[in-house]
C-alpha positions as CSV (number, residue, x, y, z in Angstrom):
1,M,-14.9,64.5,11.1
2,T,-14.1,67.9,12.4
3,Q,-10.5,68.6,13.2
4,T,-9.5,70.3,16.4
5,A,-7.3,73.5,16.5
6,P,-3.6,72.7,16.1
7,C,-1.7,72.1,19.4
8,S,2.0,72.3,19.8
9,T,3.2,68.7,20.5
10,A,6.4,67.2,21.9
11,I,7.0,63.6,21.0
12,I,9.5,61.7,23.1
13,G,11.1,58.9,21.0
14,A,11.8,58.9,17.3
15,G,11.2,55.2,16.6
16,I,8.6,54.1,14.1
17,A,5.7,54.9,16.4
18,G,6.8,58.4,17.3
19,L,7.6,59.1,13.6
20,A,4.2,57.9,12.5
21,C,2.4,60.1,15.0
22,A,4.6,63.1,14.1
23,R,4.0,62.7,10.4
24,A,0.3,62.5,10.9
25,L,0.3,65.7,13.0
26,H,2.8,67.5,10.7
27,S,0.6,66.6,7.6
28,A,-2.3,68.3,9.4
29,G,-0.3,71.5,10.0
30,W,0.4,70.9,13.7
31,P,3.7,72.1,15.1
32,V,5.6,69.0,16.3
33,T,9.1,68.5,17.9
34,L,10.6,65.0,18.3
35,F,13.1,64.3,21.1
36,E,15.4,61.3,20.6
37,K,18.0,60.1,23.1
38,S,20.2,58.4,20.4
39,R,22.2,60.0,17.6
40,G,19.5,59.6,15.1
41,P,15.9,58.4,14.5
42,G,15.0,54.8,14.2
43,G,14.6,53.1,17.5
44,R,14.8,49.3,16.9
45,L,15.1,49.8,13.2
46,A,18.8,50.2,13.8
47,T,21.9,49.6,11.7
48,R,25.5,49.1,12.8
49,R,27.6,50.9,10.2
50,L,31.2,49.7,9.8
51,A,33.9,51.1,7.4
52,E,33.0,48.5,4.8
53,A,29.6,47.0,5.8
54,S,26.2,47.8,7.2
55,L,24.6,45.3,9.6
56,D,21.0,45.6,10.8
57,I,21.0,44.9,14.6
58,G,17.3,45.4,15.4
59,A,14.3,44.5,13.4
60,Q,15.4,42.4,10.4
61,F,12.3,42.9,8.3
62,F,8.6,43.7,8.5
63,S,5.5,42.4,6.9
64,V,2.0,43.7,6.2
65,R,-1.4,42.6,7.5
66,D,-3.4,45.9,7.9
67,E,-4.8,47.7,4.9
68,R,-3.9,51.1,6.2
69,F,-0.3,50.1,6.7
70,Q,-0.3,48.4,3.3
71,R,-1.0,51.8,1.6
72,E,1.8,53.4,3.5
73,V,4.2,50.6,2.6
74,E,3.3,51.0,-1.1
75,R,4.3,54.7,-0.8
76,W,7.6,53.7,0.7
77,R,8.2,51.1,-2.1
78,R,7.4,53.7,-4.8
79,D,9.8,56.1,-3.1
80,G,12.6,53.5,-3.3
81,Q,12.8,53.3,0.5
82,I,12.1,49.6,0.9
83,A,12.5,46.3,-1.0
84,P,11.4,42.7,-0.5
85,W,13.7,40.6,1.8
86,P,14.2,37.8,2.6
87,Q,12.8,35.5,0.0
88,R,15.0,32.5,0.8
89,V,14.5,31.4,4.4
90,W,15.5,28.1,6.0
91,R,14.4,26.4,9.2
92,V,16.9,24.3,11.1
93,E,15.5,21.3,13.1
94,A,17.4,18.5,14.6
95,G,20.4,19.3,12.4
96,Q,18.4,19.3,9.2
97,W,17.8,22.4,7.0
98,H,14.4,22.8,5.4
99,R,13.1,25.5,3.1
100,H,10.6,27.8,5.0
101,H,7.6,28.8,2.9
102,D,4.6,30.8,4.3
103,G,3.7,32.9,1.3
104,R,4.2,36.2,3.1
105,T,6.1,39.1,1.6
106,R,8.6,40.8,3.9
107,Y,10.4,44.1,3.4
108,I,13.5,45.8,4.5
109,G,14.7,49.4,4.4
110,T,17.2,50.3,1.6
111,P,20.1,50.7,1.5
112,R,19.8,49.8,5.2
113,M,17.0,49.4,7.7
114,S,17.7,52.7,9.4
115,A,17.4,54.6,6.1
116,L,13.6,54.1,6.3
117,T,13.2,56.0,9.6
118,R,15.6,58.7,8.4
119,H,13.3,59.2,5.4
120,L,10.3,59.4,7.6
121,A,12.0,62.1,9.7
122,E,12.7,64.3,6.8
123,G,11.1,67.7,7.2
124,L,10.3,67.2,10.9
125,T,11.8,69.1,13.8
126,L,14.1,66.5,15.5
127,Q,16.4,67.0,18.5
128,V,18.8,64.0,18.8
129,D,21.2,63.2,21.7
130,T,18.5,64.5,24.0
131,R,17.2,62.2,26.7
132,I,14.2,63.5,28.4
133,V,14.2,62.7,32.1
134,Q,11.3,64.6,33.6
135,L,8.1,66.3,32.6
136,A,6.6,69.3,34.4
137,R,3.5,71.3,33.9
138,D,2.5,74.9,34.7
139,S,0.0,77.4,33.5
140,A,2.0,77.8,30.2
141,G,1.9,74.1,29.4
142,W,4.2,71.1,29.5
143,W,8.0,71.5,29.9
144,L,10.5,68.7,29.1
145,H,13.7,68.5,31.2
146,D,16.6,66.7,29.5
147,H,19.7,64.9,30.9
148,G,21.9,67.9,30.4
149,G,19.7,70.2,32.6
150,H,18.0,72.0,29.8
151,R,14.3,72.8,29.6
152,H,12.2,72.6,26.5
153,G,8.7,74.0,26.0
154,P,6.1,74.9,26.7
155,Y,4.0,72.5,24.7
156,D,0.2,71.9,24.7
157,Q,0.6,68.2,24.8
158,V,3.2,65.5,25.1
159,V,3.3,62.1,23.4
160,V,5.6,59.4,24.8
161,S,6.5,56.7,22.4
162,A,9.3,55.2,24.4
163,P,9.1,51.6,25.8
164,T,6.6,51.4,28.6
165,P,9.1,51.1,31.5
166,Q,10.7,54.4,30.3
167,A,7.3,56.0,29.6
168,E,6.1,55.1,33.1
169,S,9.0,57.0,34.7
170,L,7.8,60.2,32.9
171,V,4.1,60.0,33.2
172,A,3.2,58.2,36.4
173,A,3.6,61.3,38.6
174,H,1.1,63.2,36.4
175,E,-1.4,60.5,35.3
176,A,-1.6,57.6,37.7
177,S,-3.8,55.6,35.2
178,L,-1.2,55.9,32.5
179,G,1.6,54.8,34.9
180,E,-0.5,51.8,35.9
181,A,-1.2,50.9,32.2
182,C,2.6,51.0,31.5
183,R,3.3,48.7,34.4
184,R,0.9,46.1,33.0
185,V,2.9,45.8,29.7
186,I,5.9,43.4,30.1
187,Q,8.9,44.2,27.8
188,R,11.2,41.3,26.8
189,P,14.9,41.8,26.1
190,C,16.9,40.6,23.2
191,W,20.6,40.3,22.5
192,A,21.7,40.9,18.9
193,A,25.2,39.9,17.9
194,W,26.9,40.7,14.6
195,A,30.0,39.4,12.9
196,R,31.9,40.0,9.7
197,L,33.6,36.9,8.5
198,A,37.1,36.7,6.9
199,A,35.7,34.4,4.2
200,P,32.3,33.5,2.7
201,L,30.3,30.8,4.3
202,P,31.0,27.5,2.7
203,R,28.2,25.8,0.7
204,L,25.8,23.8,2.9
205,P,24.8,20.3,1.7
206,G,21.5,20.4,0.0
207,V,21.1,24.2,0.5
208,P,21.6,26.8,-2.3
209,Q,24.5,29.1,-1.7
210,D,22.2,32.2,-1.9
211,W,20.2,31.4,1.2
212,Q,19.4,34.6,3.0
213,A,18.2,33.8,6.5
214,A,17.8,30.8,8.9
215,M,15.7,30.1,11.9
216,P,17.2,27.4,14.3
217,A,14.5,25.6,16.2
218,E,16.7,24.8,19.2
219,G,19.3,26.6,21.3
220,P,19.9,30.2,22.1
221,L,19.9,31.4,18.5
222,R,16.5,32.2,16.9
223,F,17.4,34.1,13.7
224,V,20.4,34.4,11.4
225,A,20.5,37.1,8.7
226,R,23.1,37.3,6.0
227,N,23.4,41.1,5.6
228,D,25.3,40.8,2.4
229,S,22.2,39.2,0.8
230,K,20.2,42.3,1.5
231,P,19.5,44.8,-1.4
232,G,22.5,46.9,-2.3
233,R,25.0,45.2,0.0
234,A,26.4,42.3,-2.1
235,E,29.8,43.9,-2.1
236,Q,30.3,44.1,1.6
237,G,31.3,40.5,2.2
238,E,29.9,37.9,4.5
239,S,28.3,39.7,7.4
240,L,25.9,38.1,9.8
241,T,23.4,39.3,12.4
242,L,22.5,36.8,15.1
243,L,19.4,37.3,17.2
244,A,19.0,35.4,20.4
245,R,15.8,33.9,21.8
246,L,14.1,36.2,24.3
247,P,14.2,33.8,27.3
248,W,17.9,33.3,26.8
249,S,18.4,37.0,26.5
250,Q,16.6,37.5,29.8
251,E,18.7,34.9,31.5
252,H,21.9,36.5,30.3
253,L,20.8,40.1,30.3
254,E,23.8,41.4,32.2
255,A,26.4,39.2,30.4
256,D,29.5,40.6,28.8
257,A,28.9,41.5,25.1
258,A,32.0,39.5,24.0
259,W,30.7,36.4,25.8
260,V,27.3,36.9,24.1
261,V,29.0,37.0,20.7
262,A,31.0,33.9,21.4
263,A,27.9,32.0,22.6
264,L,25.8,32.9,19.6
265,L,28.6,32.1,17.2
266,D,28.9,28.7,18.9
267,A,25.1,28.2,18.5
268,L,25.5,29.0,14.8
269,R,28.3,26.4,14.5
270,T,26.0,23.9,16.1
271,A,23.2,24.7,13.6
272,L,25.5,24.2,10.6
273,P,25.6,20.7,9.0
274,D,28.3,18.3,10.1
275,G,31.6,19.0,8.4
276,V,30.8,22.6,7.7
277,E,33.2,25.0,9.3
278,L,32.3,28.6,10.2
279,P,35.0,31.0,8.9
280,A,36.9,33.0,11.5
281,P,35.2,36.4,12.2
282,S,37.2,39.6,11.4
283,E,35.0,41.9,13.4
284,T,32.3,41.2,16.0
285,G,30.0,43.0,18.4
286,A,26.7,42.8,20.3
287,H,23.9,45.1,21.3
288,R,21.5,44.5,24.2
289,W,17.9,45.6,23.5
290,R,16.6,45.8,27.1
291,Y,13.1,46.4,25.8
292,A,13.0,44.6,22.5
293,Q,9.5,43.1,22.3
294,P,6.4,43.8,24.3
295,D,4.2,41.0,25.6
296,V,0.9,42.9,25.3
297,F,-1.1,40.0,26.7
298,A,1.2,39.2,29.7
299,S,-1.2,40.8,32.2
300,G,-4.0,38.5,31.1
301,E,-6.1,41.3,29.5
302,A,-6.5,41.9,25.8
303,I,-5.2,45.3,24.7
304,N,-8.0,46.6,22.5
305,R,-6.6,50.1,21.8
306,D,-3.6,51.2,19.8
307,Y,-2.6,53.9,22.3
308,R,-3.4,55.5,25.6
309,R,-4.5,59.1,26.4
310,G,-4.7,60.9,29.7
311,A,-6.9,63.8,30.6
312,G,-4.2,66.4,30.9
313,G,-2.5,66.4,27.5
314,L,-0.4,63.3,27.9
315,A,-0.6,60.3,25.5
316,L,1.3,57.1,24.9
317,C,1.9,55.1,21.7
318,G,4.2,52.3,20.6
319,D,4.2,48.6,20.0
320,G,3.5,47.9,23.7
321,W,-0.1,49.0,23.1
322,R,-0.8,46.8,20.1
323,G,1.8,44.1,19.4
324,P,5.5,43.4,18.7
325,R,5.6,43.9,14.9
326,V,6.9,47.0,13.1
327,E,3.4,47.3,11.6
328,D,1.9,47.5,15.2
329,A,4.2,50.3,16.2
330,W,3.4,52.3,13.1
331,L,-0.3,51.8,13.5
332,S,-0.2,52.8,17.1
333,G,1.5,56.1,16.3
334,Y,-0.6,56.8,13.2
335,H,-3.9,56.1,15.0
336,L,-2.9,58.3,18.0
337,G,-2.0,61.1,15.6
338,Q,-5.4,60.9,13.9
339,A,-7.2,60.8,17.3
340,L,-5.4,63.9,18.4
341,I,-6.2,65.7,15.2
342,N,-9.9,64.8,15.4
343,G,-10.3,65.3,19.1
344,N,-11.3,61.7,19.8
Protein backbone atom coordinates (compact mmCIF):
# COMPACT_ATOMS: atom_id res chain seq x y z
CA MET A 1 0.00 0.00 0.00
CA THR A 2 1.39 3.42 -0.96
CA GLN A 3 2.29 5.70 1.92
CA THR A 4 1.27 9.35 1.92
CA ALA A 5 3.76 12.17 2.35
CA PRO A 6 4.71 12.72 6.02
CA CYS A 7 2.49 15.18 7.87
CA SER A 8 3.39 16.98 11.08
CA THR A 9 1.11 15.57 13.75
CA ALA A 10 0.13 16.67 17.24
CA ILE A 11 -1.24 13.94 19.51
CA ILE A 12 -3.17 15.03 22.58
CA GLY A 13 -2.84 12.45 25.34
CA ALA A 14 0.11 10.13 26.01
CA GLY A 15 -1.78 7.09 27.23
CA ILE A 16 -1.41 3.73 25.52
CA ALA A 17 -3.53 4.76 22.50
CA GLY A 18 -1.72 8.03 21.88
CA LEU A 19 1.66 6.33 22.30
CA ALA A 20 0.72 3.51 19.90
CA CYS A 21 -0.32 6.04 17.26
CA ALA A 22 2.81 8.13 17.84
CA ARG A 23 5.12 5.12 17.56
CA ALA A 24 3.49 4.03 14.29
CA LEU A 25 3.94 7.50 12.79
CA HIS A 26 7.44 7.94 14.20
CA SER A 27 8.55 4.58 12.76
CA ALA A 28 7.38 5.78 9.34
CA GLY A 29 9.46 8.95 9.65
CA TRP A 30 6.60 11.32 10.43
CA PRO A 31 7.23 14.26 12.79
CA VAL A 32 5.09 13.78 15.90
CA THR A 33 4.65 15.75 19.12
CA LEU A 34 2.72 14.35 22.09
CA PHE A 35 1.01 16.67 24.59
CA GLU A 36 0.21 15.24 28.02
CA LYS A 37 -1.54 17.07 30.85
CA SER A 38 0.06 14.94 33.57
CA ARG A 39 3.67 14.81 34.74
CA GLY A 40 4.48 11.86 32.52
CA PRO A 41 3.05 9.43 29.97
CA GLY A 42 0.83 6.54 30.90
CA GLY A 43 -2.79 7.57 31.26
CA ARG A 44 -4.55 4.81 33.16
CA LEU A 45 -1.42 2.66 33.25
CA ALA A 46 -0.55 4.65 36.35
CA THR A 47 1.55 3.95 39.42
CA ARG A 48 1.58 5.70 42.78
CA ARG A 49 5.20 5.82 43.93
CA LEU A 50 5.88 6.12 47.64
CA ALA A 51 9.23 6.31 49.41
CA GLU A 52 9.35 2.54 49.88
CA ALA A 53 6.66 1.12 47.60
CA SER A 54 5.03 1.30 44.16
CA LEU A 55 1.28 0.76 43.87
CA ASP A 56 -0.46 0.52 40.51
CA ILE A 57 -3.66 2.57 40.74
CA GLY A 58 -5.06 2.17 37.23
CA ALA A 59 -5.06 -0.92 35.03
CA GLN A 60 -3.71 -3.83 37.08
CA PHE A 61 -2.82 -6.06 34.14
CA PHE A 62 -3.60 -6.69 30.49
CA SER A 63 -4.25 -9.77 28.38
CA VAL A 64 -3.95 -10.58 24.67
CA ARG A 65 -6.57 -11.65 22.15
CA ASP A 66 -5.50 -10.00 18.90
CA GLU A 67 -2.60 -11.42 16.83
CA ARG A 68 -1.16 -7.97 16.03
CA PHE A 69 -1.12 -7.01 19.69
CA GLN A 70 0.40 -10.40 20.52
CA ARG A 71 3.42 -9.59 18.34
CA GLU A 72 3.85 -6.25 20.09
CA VAL A 73 3.54 -7.87 23.52
CA GLU A 74 6.23 -10.39 22.56
CA ARG A 75 8.58 -7.49 21.80
CA TRP A 76 7.84 -5.92 25.17
CA ARG A 77 8.51 -9.27 26.86
CA ARG A 78 11.83 -9.74 25.05
CA ASP A 79 12.82 -6.19 26.05
CA GLY A 80 12.13 -7.00 29.71
CA GLN A 81 9.31 -4.45 29.95
CA ILE A 82 6.56 -6.87 31.04
CA ALA A 83 6.13 -10.10 32.98
CA PRO A 84 3.19 -12.44 33.68
CA TRP A 85 0.98 -11.43 36.61
CA PRO A 86 -1.26 -12.50 38.30
CA GLN A 87 -1.18 -16.27 38.20
CA ARG A 88 -2.88 -16.88 41.57
CA VAL A 89 -6.30 -15.25 41.56
CA TRP A 90 -9.19 -16.02 43.91
CA ARG A 91 -12.89 -15.28 43.67
CA VAL A 92 -14.86 -14.51 46.83
CA GLU A 93 -18.53 -15.53 46.90
CA ALA A 94 -20.78 -15.68 49.94
CA GLY A 95 -17.76 -15.54 52.22
CA GLN A 96 -16.04 -18.46 50.48
CA TRP A 97 -12.71 -18.17 48.63
CA HIS A 98 -12.38 -20.20 45.41
CA ARG A 99 -9.39 -20.43 43.07
CA HIS A 100 -10.15 -18.65 39.77
CA HIS A 101 -8.90 -20.42 36.63
CA ASP A 102 -9.61 -19.23 33.09
CA GLY A 103 -6.42 -20.27 31.31
CA ARG A 104 -5.58 -16.74 30.16
CA THR A 105 -2.11 -15.27 30.58
CA ARG A 106 -2.03 -11.74 31.97
CA TYR A 107 0.86 -9.28 31.97
CA ILE A 108 2.06 -6.31 33.95
CA GLY A 109 4.71 -3.67 33.30
CA THR A 110 7.98 -4.09 35.19
CA PRO A 111 9.18 -2.86 37.57
CA ARG A 112 5.83 -1.05 37.66
CA MET A 113 2.92 -0.61 35.26
CA SER A 114 3.87 2.95 34.34
CA ALA A 115 7.34 1.79 33.24
CA LEU A 116 5.82 0.27 30.09
CA THR A 117 4.44 3.54 28.78
CA ARG A 118 7.65 5.37 29.67
CA HIS A 119 9.45 2.79 27.55
CA LEU A 120 7.03 3.41 24.67
CA ALA A 121 7.64 7.16 24.95
CA GLU A 122 11.41 6.84 24.55
CA GLY A 123 12.64 8.72 21.49
CA LEU A 124 9.37 10.59 21.02
CA THR A 125 8.85 14.34 21.40
CA LEU A 126 6.70 14.67 24.52
CA GLN A 127 5.51 17.80 26.31
CA VAL A 128 4.21 16.99 29.79
CA ASP A 129 2.30 19.20 32.23
CA THR A 130 0.63 20.67 29.14
CA ARG A 131 -3.16 20.59 29.09
CA ILE A 132 -4.56 21.54 25.70
CA VAL A 133 -7.78 23.51 26.11
CA GLN A 134 -8.56 24.69 22.57
CA LEU A 135 -7.81 23.97 18.93
CA ALA A 136 -7.70 26.61 16.21
CA ARG A 137 -7.03 26.43 12.50
CA ASP A 138 -5.80 28.94 9.94
CA SER A 139 -4.07 28.84 6.57
CA ALA A 140 -0.85 27.62 8.24
CA GLY A 141 -2.51 24.62 9.89
CA TRP A 142 -3.69 23.57 13.32
CA TRP A 143 -2.71 25.42 16.50
CA LEU A 144 -3.02 24.05 20.03
CA HIS A 145 -3.67 26.41 22.95
CA ASP A 146 -2.70 25.19 26.41
CA HIS A 147 -3.91 26.04 29.92
CA GLY A 148 -1.01 28.46 30.43
CA GLY A 149 -1.93 30.61 27.45
CA HIS A 150 0.77 29.24 25.14
CA ARG A 151 0.20 28.33 21.50
CA HIS A 152 1.79 25.31 19.81
CA GLY A 153 1.99 24.66 16.09
CA PRO A 154 1.24 24.78 13.32
CA TYR A 155 0.53 21.10 12.61
CA ASP A 156 -0.91 19.43 9.54
CA GLN A 157 -3.16 17.21 11.63
CA VAL A 158 -4.24 16.61 15.22
CA VAL A 159 -5.02 13.30 16.90
CA VAL A 160 -6.99 13.39 20.15
CA SER A 161 -6.59 10.26 22.28
CA ALA A 162 -8.13 11.73 25.43
CA PRO A 163 -11.38 10.26 26.86
CA THR A 164 -14.37 11.14 24.71
CA PRO A 165 -15.87 13.87 26.97
CA GLN A 166 -12.55 15.71 26.87
CA ALA A 167 -12.12 15.05 23.15
CA GLU A 168 -15.57 16.43 22.43
CA SER A 169 -14.72 19.78 23.99
CA LEU A 170 -11.78 20.11 21.59
CA VAL A 171 -13.21 18.88 18.31
CA ALA A 172 -16.96 19.61 18.32
CA ALA A 173 -16.58 23.22 17.16
CA HIS A 174 -14.54 22.09 14.15
CA GLU A 175 -16.13 18.75 13.19
CA ALA A 176 -19.75 18.36 14.32
CA SER A 177 -19.77 14.67 13.37
CA LEU A 178 -16.79 13.95 15.60
CA GLY A 179 -18.40 15.79 18.49
CA GLU A 180 -21.59 13.77 18.06
CA ALA A 181 -19.59 10.53 17.94
CA CYS A 182 -17.93 11.47 21.23
CA ARG A 183 -21.28 12.17 22.89
CA ARG A 184 -22.50 8.67 22.04
CA VAL A 185 -19.71 7.00 24.02
CA ILE A 186 -20.47 6.76 27.73
CA GLN A 187 -17.46 6.76 30.06
CA ARG A 188 -17.77 5.04 33.45
CA PRO A 189 -15.85 6.27 36.52
CA CYS A 190 -13.84 4.20 38.97
CA TRP A 191 -12.42 4.87 42.42
CA ALA A 192 -9.05 3.24 43.13
CA ALA A 193 -7.83 3.14 46.73
CA TRP A 194 -4.45 2.01 47.96
CA ALA A 195 -3.03 1.07 51.34
CA ARG A 196 0.29 0.04 52.80
CA LEU A 197 -0.23 -2.20 55.80
CA ALA A 198 1.82 -2.16 58.97
CA ALA A 199 2.07 -5.97 58.89
CA PRO A 200 1.57 -8.75 56.33
CA LEU A 201 -1.91 -10.11 55.76
CA PRO A 202 -2.48 -13.15 57.98
CA ARG A 203 -2.90 -16.56 56.39
CA LEU A 204 -6.43 -17.20 55.16
CA PRO A 205 -7.97 -20.61 55.93
CA GLY A 206 -7.65 -22.87 52.89
CA VAL A 207 -5.87 -20.20 50.82
CA PRO A 208 -2.10 -20.30 50.12
CA GLN A 209 -0.25 -17.35 51.59
CA ASP A 210 1.11 -16.36 48.17
CA TRP A 211 -2.28 -15.43 46.65
CA GLN A 212 -1.88 -12.38 44.41
CA ALA A 213 -5.34 -10.99 43.67
CA ALA A 214 -8.97 -11.46 44.65
CA MET A 215 -12.31 -10.63 43.04
CA PRO A 216 -15.19 -10.20 45.51
CA ALA A 217 -18.55 -11.04 43.94
CA GLU A 218 -20.55 -8.74 46.20
CA GLY A 219 -20.23 -5.26 47.66
CA PRO A 220 -18.47 -2.14 46.44
CA LEU A 221 -15.09 -3.82 45.95
CA ARG A 222 -14.42 -5.62 42.65
CA PHE A 223 -10.67 -6.27 42.65
CA VAL A 224 -7.90 -6.52 45.24
CA ALA A 225 -4.26 -6.56 44.13
CA ARG A 226 -1.29 -7.33 46.36
CA ASN A 227 1.34 -5.05 44.85
CA ASP A 228 4.14 -6.74 46.76
CA SER A 229 3.36 -9.95 44.83
CA LYS A 230 4.17 -8.24 41.53
CA PRO A 231 7.53 -8.88 39.83
CA GLY A 232 10.38 -7.03 41.51
CA ARG A 233 8.38 -5.69 44.47
CA ALA A 234 8.65 -8.43 47.08
CA GLU A 235 10.68 -6.23 49.43
CA GLN A 236 8.20 -3.35 49.64
CA GLY A 237 5.89 -4.92 52.22
CA GLU A 238 2.16 -5.57 52.17
CA SER A 239 0.65 -3.01 49.82
CA LEU A 240 -2.83 -3.23 48.35
CA THR A 241 -4.74 -1.66 45.50
CA LEU A 242 -8.54 -1.73 45.88
CA LEU A 243 -10.64 -1.09 42.78
CA ALA A 244 -14.31 -0.22 43.28
CA ARG A 245 -17.21 -1.36 41.14
CA LEU A 246 -18.21 1.10 38.47
CA PRO A 247 -21.83 1.69 39.63
CA TRP A 248 -20.60 2.27 43.19
CA SER A 249 -17.98 4.69 41.88
CA GLN A 250 -20.65 6.57 39.94
CA GLU A 251 -22.86 6.79 43.03
CA HIS A 252 -19.99 8.15 45.13
CA LEU A 253 -18.21 10.11 42.43
CA GLU A 254 -17.91 13.28 44.50
CA ALA A 255 -17.14 11.56 47.81
CA ASP A 256 -14.14 12.52 49.91
CA ALA A 257 -11.09 10.38 49.13
CA ALA A 258 -10.55 9.46 52.80
CA TRP A 259 -14.15 8.22 53.01
CA VAL A 260 -13.62 6.13 49.87
CA VAL A 261 -10.51 4.52 51.37
CA ALA A 262 -12.37 3.66 54.56
CA ALA A 263 -15.34 2.22 52.65
CA LEU A 264 -13.20 -0.01 50.44
CA LEU A 265 -11.07 -1.21 53.36
CA ASP A 266 -14.30 -2.08 55.19
CA ALA A 267 -15.40 -4.01 52.09
CA LEU A 268 -12.12 -5.94 52.16
CA ARG A 269 -12.62 -6.75 55.83
CA THR A 270 -16.06 -8.12 54.95
CA ALA A 271 -14.55 -10.27 52.20
CA LEU A 272 -11.96 -11.82 54.52
CA PRO A 273 -12.92 -15.11 56.21
CA ASP A 274 -14.36 -14.94 59.71
CA GLY A 275 -11.70 -14.47 62.34
CA VAL A 276 -9.15 -12.92 59.98
CA GLU A 277 -8.19 -9.37 60.96
CA LEU A 278 -6.91 -6.82 58.48
CA PRO A 279 -3.68 -5.23 59.78
CA ALA A 280 -3.79 -1.50 60.38
CA PRO A 281 -2.80 0.64 57.35
CA SER A 282 0.31 2.81 57.67
CA GLU A 283 -0.36 4.85 54.50
CA THR A 284 -3.51 5.22 52.41
CA GLY A 285 -4.92 7.21 49.54
CA ALA A 286 -7.42 7.13 46.68
CA HIS A 287 -7.58 8.27 43.09
CA ARG A 288 -10.77 9.02 41.18
CA TRP A 289 -10.75 8.02 37.54
CA ARG A 290 -13.61 10.08 36.17
CA TYR A 291 -13.37 8.39 32.76
CA ALA A 292 -12.07 4.94 33.64
CA GLN A 293 -13.90 2.62 31.28
CA PRO A 294 -15.92 3.27 28.14
CA ASP A 295 -19.21 1.58 27.45
CA VAL A 296 -18.83 1.42 23.70
CA PHE A 297 -22.25 -0.20 23.21
CA ALA A 298 -24.19 2.11 25.52
CA SER A 299 -25.75 3.97 22.60
CA GLY A 300 -27.20 0.74 21.23
CA GLU A 301 -24.99 0.72 18.14
CA ALA A 302 -21.98 -1.51 17.59
CA ILE A 303 -18.72 0.35 17.19
CA ASN A 304 -17.16 -1.26 14.12
CA ARG A 305 -14.12 0.98 13.74
CA ASP A 306 -11.11 1.44 16.00
CA TYR A 307 -10.93 5.20 15.55
CA ARG A 308 -12.68 8.21 13.99
CA ARG A 309 -11.39 10.62 11.34
CA GLY A 310 -12.80 13.93 10.24
CA ALA A 311 -12.39 15.67 6.92
CA GLY A 312 -10.18 18.51 8.09
CA GLY A 313 -7.17 16.82 9.65
CA LEU A 314 -8.73 15.82 12.97
CA ALA A 315 -8.81 12.23 14.24
CA LEU A 316 -9.80 10.41 17.43
CA CYS A 317 -8.43 7.23 18.95
CA GLY A 318 -8.63 5.50 22.32
CA ASP A 319 -10.43 2.69 24.09
CA GLY A 320 -13.75 4.50 23.67
CA TRP A 321 -13.78 3.51 19.99
CA ARG A 322 -13.09 -0.17 20.49
CA GLY A 323 -13.42 -1.51 24.06
CA PRO A 324 -12.22 -1.10 27.65
CA ARG A 325 -9.08 -3.29 27.62
CA VAL A 326 -5.49 -2.08 27.33
CA GLU A 327 -5.32 -4.11 24.12
CA ASP A 328 -8.27 -2.15 22.70
CA ALA A 329 -6.59 1.18 23.39
CA TRP A 330 -3.32 0.07 21.77
CA LEU A 331 -5.06 -1.32 18.68
CA SER A 332 -7.09 1.87 18.29
CA GLY A 333 -3.97 4.03 18.25
CA TYR A 334 -1.94 1.65 16.14
CA HIS A 335 -4.64 1.24 13.49
CA LEU A 336 -5.19 4.98 13.30
CA GLY A 337 -1.47 5.52 12.81
CA GLN A 338 -1.43 3.00 9.96
CA ALA A 339 -4.50 4.60 8.37
CA LEU A 340 -2.87 8.05 8.46
CA ILE A 341 0.34 6.73 6.94
CA ASN A 342 -1.46 4.89 4.16
CA GLY A 343 -3.99 7.65 3.48
CA ASN A 344 -6.99 5.42 4.28
